[in-house]
C-alpha positions in Angstrom: -0.1 0.2 0.1 1.0 3.5 -0.3 0.7 6.5 1.9 0.8 10.2 0.2 1.6 12.3 2.6 1.7 16.7 1.8 3.2 19.0 3.8 1.1 22.3 3.5 1.3 25.4 5.3 3.3 26.8 7.7 6.7 25.4 6.6 9.7 27.8 7.1 13.1 26.3 6.4 12.0 23.3 8.1 13.7 20.2 9.4 10.6 18.0 9.4 11.2 14.2 10.3 8.4 11.7 9.7 8.1 8.2 12.1 6.2 5.0 10.5 6.1 3.7 14.3 9.7 3.1 15.3 10.7 3.8 11.7 11.9 6.9 10.3 10.7 7.3 6.7 11.2 10.7 6.0 13.8 13.6 7.2 14.6 16.8 5.0 16.1 20.2 6.1 14.6 23.1 4.6 11.0 22.4 3.8 9.4 25.8 3.0 5.8 26.5 2.1 5.1 27.9 -1.4 2.1 30.3 0.3 0.8 30.9 -3.6 -0.3 27.2 -3.5 -0.1 26.1 0.0 2.5 23.2 -0.8 5.9 23.0 0.8 6.7 18.9 0.0 5.4 15.7 -0.4 6.6 11.9 0.0 4.9 8.6 -1.1 5.5 5.9 1.9 4.6 2.6 1.1 3.3 0.2 3.9 2.0 -3.0 4.5 -1.8 -3.0 5.4 -3.7 -2.2 8.4 -3.3 0.7 10.7 -0.1 2.4 12.0 1.1 5.1 13.8 2.3 8.3 11.9 4.5 10.7 13.7 5.4 14.1 12.0 8.0 16.6 14.0 9.3 19.6 13.4 12.9 20.7 14.9 12.1 23.0 17.8 8.5 23.2 16.6 5.2 21.0 16.9 4.8 17.3 16.6 1.4 15.0 16.5 0.9 11.5 15.9 -2.4 9.9 13.9 -2.9 6.3 13.7 -3.5 5.8 9.6 -5.3 2.9 7.5 -3.6 3.4 3.7 -6.7 1.2 2.7 -9.0 3.7 3.7 -7.3 6.6 3.7 -4.0 6.6 1.9 -4.0 10.8 1.5 -2.8 12.5 4.7 -1.8 16.6 4.5 0.0 18.7 7.5 -0.5 21.5 8.9 0.7 23.8 11.3 -1.5 26.5 11.7 -0.9 28.9 15.1 2.0 26.9 16.2 -0.1 23.3 16.5 0.8 21.1 13.8 -2.5 19.5 12.2 -2.6 15.8 10.9 -5.5 15.2 8.8 -6.3 11.9 6.5 -8.3 11.3 3.8 -9.7 9.0 1.4 -9.4 11.1 -1.6 -6.6 14.0 -2.2 -7.3 17.4 -1.5 -6.8 19.5 -5.0 -4.3 21.7 -5.1 -5.1 25.6 -5.2 
């Protein structure tokens, strides 16, 4: 199964780390939101079926964890709003602005 993870608003030169359970599956420095399209970066994560703990953190900033099932909600968006991280899983991709 594939999980599509998009980083949307609130990233400003951020170092972002994504964990799937105990395993780091993404780390990138300099992640910055393009405000004209509310998009900073994205990554596809291959995983087995079932529920998985998806953790996202910004170095020196917010973090959050969400239980995801790629079979039901293969699209995940991460937002930082008012200093808080919001992870949203969906069955369909949100259209880009």
